[in-house]
N, C-alpha and C positions, 0 to 999 in steps of 0.2 A: 567378532562381537556383533557385527551388523548383519550377519547372514541370516540368523533366525528371524528377526523382525521382517526382513525383506521377504523371506519365504512365507511367513504368515500372511503378509499383505497380498501375495500372489495367490495363495490357496484360498483365502477367505471368500472371494466371490463365488467359488465353486464348492464351498463347504456343504451346503444343503444337498447337492446332488451326490457328492461323495459319501455323505452320511446316509442318504437313502440307499445307496448301493451296498454300503457296509451292513445296514440293518437287514436288508433283504438277504444278503449272503449269510449273515449270522443266524437269521430265522430259519433258513433252509438247513444250515448245519445243525442247529439245535433240534429241529423236528426229525431229521434223518438219523440222529444218534451220534453225529460227529462231535457236537459240543453240548449235548443234552440228552433228553429222553426220546427214544425212537417212537414216532407216532404210528398208530395203527391205521391211520387214514391213507387213502390212495395218494400216489405221488403227485397227481395233477392237483388235488386239493391242497397239498402241502405247498406246491409251487404258487398257487393262487394266493394262499395266505401270506407267503413270504413276499410276493410282489405287492400285495395290498398294504402290508405293514411298511415296506420300504417307501411306497408312493405316498403314504400318509405323512411321512416326514416333510415332504415338499408342500403339503397343504397349509395355506395361511390360517385355516380355522384351528383353534386350539383344542377342540374336543375330538378331532379326527384321530390324532395319534394315540391319545389315551384309550379311545374306544377300540382301535385296531389292536393295541397292545393287550387290552383285557381279553379280547376274543382270542388272540393267538395264545395267550397264557392258559386260558381255560380249555382251548381245543388242542393245542400242541405242546403246552408247557414250554413255550419258547420265551427265553429271557431277554433277547435283544431289544424288542420293542418296549418292554417294561423299563429297561435301563434308560433308553433314549427319552421316553416319555417323562420319566422322573427327572432326568437332567434338564429337559426343557421346561418342566414345571418350576424347578428351582431357579432357573435364569429369568423366566418371564412372569411368574406369578408372585404375588405378595399378599401377606395378611390372610384374610378369610378364604381367598381363592386357593392359596397353597394349602391351608389347613383342610379345606374341602377335598382337595386332591389326595392328600395323605390319608384322610379318613376313608375316602372312597376306595382306595387301593387295598385296604385291609380286608374288607369283605370279599374282594376278588381273590385274594390269597386263600381265605378260608374256603371259598367255593372251589378253588383249585385243589385244595386238600380233600374235599368231599368227592370231587370227580376222580382224583387219584385212588381213593378208597374203592370206588365203584369199578374203575377200570382194572385195578390190580396190576400185578407184574412189576416191571421196572419203575413205572410211574408211581405206584404206591410206595415203593421203597424210597423214592426221592422226595415226593411232595406230600405224602399222606400222613405225616406225623406232625404234631404241634411244634416240635423243635425245628424240623425242616421248614415249616411254614414261617416261623419267626426268623430263621436264618435267611430265607429268601426275601422276606419283607425288609430286613435290615440291609441286605446286600444289594437287592434289586431296586428298592424304593428309597429308603432313608439315605444311604450313602450317595447315590447319584443326585438326590435332591439337595443334600448338603453341599456337594461339589458345585451344583448349579447356583446355589445361594452365594457361595464364595465368589464364583465368577461374576454373577450379577452385581454383587456388592462392589467388587473391584471395578467393574465397568461404570457403576454409578459414581464411585469416587473419582475415577479418571475423568468422567464427563464433568463432574462438579469442579475439579481442578482446572480443566480446560476452560470451562465457562468463567471461572474466577480469574484465570490468567488473561483471557480476552477482555474481561471487564476492567481489570486493573490496567491493561495496556490502553484501552480506550480512555479511561480516566486520566492516565498519565499524559496521553496525547492532548486531551482537552485542557488539562492543567498547563501544559507547555504552551498551547495556543493562547490561553488566557494571559500567561506571563508575557509572551511575545507581544500580544496586543496591548497590554498595559505599558510595556516598555516603549513600543512604537508611539503610543499616545503621549507618553511622558516626553519623548524626544520631540514630537510635533509641538507640544505645548511650549517647550523650552525654545525651539526655533521661532515659534510665533511670537513669544513674549520678548525675545531678545532681538533677533534679526529683523523681523517684520516691523517692530517698533522703531528701530533706528533707521531703517530704509524709508519708512513712512515719514519720519521727521526730515530726512534728506529731501524727499520729494516736496514736502510742504515748504521748506526753506528755499528750495530751488524755484518753486512757483512764485513765492513771495519776491525773490530776487528778480525774477523775470518781469514782474509787474512794476516794481518800484524803481529799477535802474533805468538810466537813459542811454547807456552805452550799448550800441548795437551788438558788439562782440560779446559783451556780458550777457545780453538777452539771449543770443544764440547759444552760448555755453550753458546758461541756466535751463533753457528749453531742452537741450540735449541731456543734461543731468536729470531733469524731471522725467523725460521719456525713458531714459535708461533705468531710473529707479522704478518706474511703473512696470517695465518689462521684468525687472528683478522680482518685484512683488508677484507678478504673474507666475514666474518660474517657481517662486517659493510656495505659492498656493498649490502648484502641481505636485511639488515634493511632499507637502503636507498632506495632500489628498492620497498619495501613495502610502505614506506612513499610517494614515488613519484608515486605510483600506477603503477609501471612497473611490467612485469611478474617476479615473484619471482624465486629464484633458486630452484632446486629440494629439496624436503623435506628430512631431515636426516632419514636414515633407522636404523635398529637395529644394523648394523655394526658400526654406528657412536658412539654408547656408548663404544664399544671396542676401537675405535680410541681415545676417550677421556681418557680412562684408560691408554692406551699405552703412550699418550702424558704426562700424569701426572707421570707415572713411569719414563719416560725419564727426567722429571724435578726434580726427586729425591724423589717423594712421594712413600710410600709403600702402593700400592693399590691392593686390591683383588676384582675380579668380579665373582659373582654367577648369572648365567642366567637360570631361571627356567620357562621362557615363552615358551608356546607351539609354535613350528614353524608354520608359516602361515602368510597370509597378515595382516598388521596392518594399520589402518586408518592413513592418513598423519598427522592429528592434534594430534593424540595420540603419534605417533613417535616423532613429534617435541616437545611435552610437556615433554615426558620422557627424551629426549635428554637435554632439558633445565634444568630439575631438577638435573640430574647427573652433568651437567656442573656447575650449581650454587653451588652444594654441594662440588665438588672438588675445585672450586675457593675459597670458604670459608675456606676449609681446608688449601689451600696454603697460605691464608692470616693469619689465626689465629693459625694453628697447623701443620706447615709443617714437623715436626718431628714425628707426630703421625701416627699410622697404620690406614688405611681406608678400609672399607668393603662396596662395592657397590653390591646391590642385586636387581634383577628383579624377581618378582613372578607373575604367572598367577593365578588370583582369579576369582570367578564367577562374581564379580562386575566389574572387569577390570584388569589393570596391576598395581601392587604395586611396587614402586621403592623407595629404601631407600639408604641413604649415611650416614654411621656411622663411626666416628673416635674415637680413644682412647684418653685418656687425654694427654695433651701436657706439656712439662716441661718449655716452654717459657712463658713469661709474655707479654701480649699485642699483638696486631696484628703486623705481619711482614710487610704487605703491606697495603697502605691506601685504603679505600673504602668509598662509599657514604652512605652505610647503608640502601639502598633501594632495594637491590637485592631480599631479601625474600618477600618484599611487592609486587613487580612486579611479582615474581614467584607465589605467592598465587593467585593473580588476574588471571594469566594465567591458573592455574589449575582449579580454580572455574569457569572460562568461559567454560571449557569442562564438567562441572557438577561434578568434582571431589572434593577432599579435601586434604589439606596439613597441616602438623604439623612439628614444628621445636622447639628443645629445648635441654637442657643438659640432659645427662644420669646420673643415680645414681653414676657411677664410676668416674664422672668428664669429660666424653667425650661429644660428641654432636651427635644428631640424626636428620636427615632430612628425612621425609617420606611423600610420596604422593600416592594417589590412583586415577588413571586416568581411567574413564570408557572407554570401548572399542568402544561402539556404533556399527556402521556398517562398515565393512571393505571396503576400497576404493582402 
């Protein structure tokens, strides 16, 4: 089923040259009597006419081939050039130009009939009668022109269908982009209206508590809540910027992991950090993923085991950066803070998008271990 289209595509670049060779050979055969009327002209002249007619097929000028075909018909009664000229006229000409070609070939046929009457012999028998002239006009001019018209119309239809398909595809992609942009904007609005509002209230109340209370411990806790809330608002603005396709904030670097550890220590967690990563540039996507893994691990510890000791470790491996957050067993039952239960699901998707892998589960001693391997890729 697919052999014919493949063959056509391979032959098509060479079609003009093949057609020129075929026209030259057919003109020679027609003039020498093999496929037409034998010419009384010398062989050298016949060869020259045959080569000129074949070479005119390759010419980009539209008048060269009809002129060569007319001369060959009047001189040699050679039909090959007339057929090819009529076919190319049907495929390339439209309207008045095609009508002018068809009207112009009819006097050439009549002139051929007059020349046949003068020359006599076999040529008179073939081309010098009105019936023969009409038959040649119909078979050598009208029929190839109709075939060219059909081929040209088919090409136009296919080109129109191809353009329409490409336009519909572009419109569909643009429509899908608009729908995605609208959905992202809607999600951003919902997050801003709900989450940002509540976190802002939390920061305001914490600031008010920090100012009005006299207890130093309460002041310290309120200040921590206020700074944490502001950091949450900053992260929220970053997420909203991504959803709205705005320029994102700078990617977190390696120091951001240390900031997370210090914030967790300030909140009361016993966190230790071991950094065994070789100094040097780290791709932005890798830095962001490592930051999110540590952030999610410490958040889960604050929710489920705030009294447990935590060990954060970064290791440089040949495959990439291994980050682990491990906490000891907790004496408390149940989570301290509520959660949606989807943090690890989203984190796993983020890590797998970078080509890495993530594992999370309890340890034999009753603790919990979150481990991820993030491929380095190319430093940016």
